[in-house]
C-alpha angles and dihedrals in degrees: 000000000000123000115246122251115217129187111231092195088072085067101038097040104022136094124258099278093049090047091051094046090052097048092049093048092049092050090048095048097046093043092051102039109009086231140080136161120234134204126176088045094144101249113118126233086245092053089054096044088050096051093052089050089055091044090057092043093052093051093048088064118113118265090250092057092048095042089054088069098031116151106244092222123230129103102308118106112283118261131172126352129351115193125228108289094012096112118050110206091179092069091055086060093044095052097030133083098309097041086213117194102243128154113258091225095070112123135199121226102217143093124210144182120221135196136176131199117314085230092060106109094166094065107019122202119256109223131180114252111275090242089057097053110005113207096009096110093047092050096044094050090052088047092053093054090049089054092046088057095049090049092050091053092052093050092049087055090053092052092054089045091055092041088235122159110268110273098026089125103015095054087062093053106047132176092234095054096029106165094174120125131219114208135191112205131201124183108192125221108281135189115244087223089065093051093046090059085071102228098093133049132160089252124345117225111288143144121243116241104223130073099269135349125218119200143183121193141186122241099266094094133198101134110129133177129202118277100224092189092062124043117245094001133124135206126217115248105207128169126229088216139356088259095060110102124219118210127193136185114248132201098267093059089051089054095047092050092045090241100310091116103043118206115254116252111216145163141183114232142153110315112250093243092056095039089060090060091059097209142035135072123314108221123241117273131205128200136168123214142183115205102203108206140181120255109275093246093046118116108244093191117112116296113242092243088067098048128083141146088272094048110029120191112288101192130056122245117256138132124276091246093052091050096049097045091052088055099040092057086072096051100063 
């Protein structure tokens, strides 16, 4: 099964029938698979080429420059650099919706840089000194706003697809209180032998915590999503080009829709073409994500439109920050 590719410009620029068709297709694909691929998202080819250039430049910095802006860990929103092995995605799966039995010794082989909104004074961003990486902060702040816009258009389409009153989702994820995070990811070159030992993977299976996740990836491969038609199976999530956006459902949207749009379980592992060789080095991989999240004071319990006598609320009411902090405690 191949994931569907939908053109968001049909919703943003199209007449009513095209908007409705896109919204219905988006709802169907995300409900069925938890994942969909998007073109026509409004980010230019140059935008995407530039963010990958900055991604590589950031991770080429020396350890000292990155350590100067290291995320301290804990349950607060992530800001700055997290070293290889610092975040443990397997624990999010173990303590999340599925309560999967996984060893607490499993490690991820990746490093990342995280930023929040420039307006967020509660959890300020950690930037390299301008002399260390000139232009990086300005570009990334602009990139963040462009990704915020794309996420908003997708959520508007989902409101229409579910025939919800305008703002049912968007009023819980506002520009003024934006708690979303942009992330640059680097997966260093790794020996197949280390992965075969079973204690390390690029990212172990997990769900994301926000509403939806928007991702761009290079051509190395390795991203996989759960194959819901076959137990304990995963499907490769490739991109036809670096400009093709991958979107997946995260835990908050599952909660808001009372389980009708389940979060997409996913992992990053050895690409099939390297796995078939059985040995050797797996090349480094780069990706860029935007974790679209609810405002911190927004309720992440089920919306009333998704609750009935036949389908009572499955998730307790709490604020987004309470939920995220309770989950992030397990990741560090």
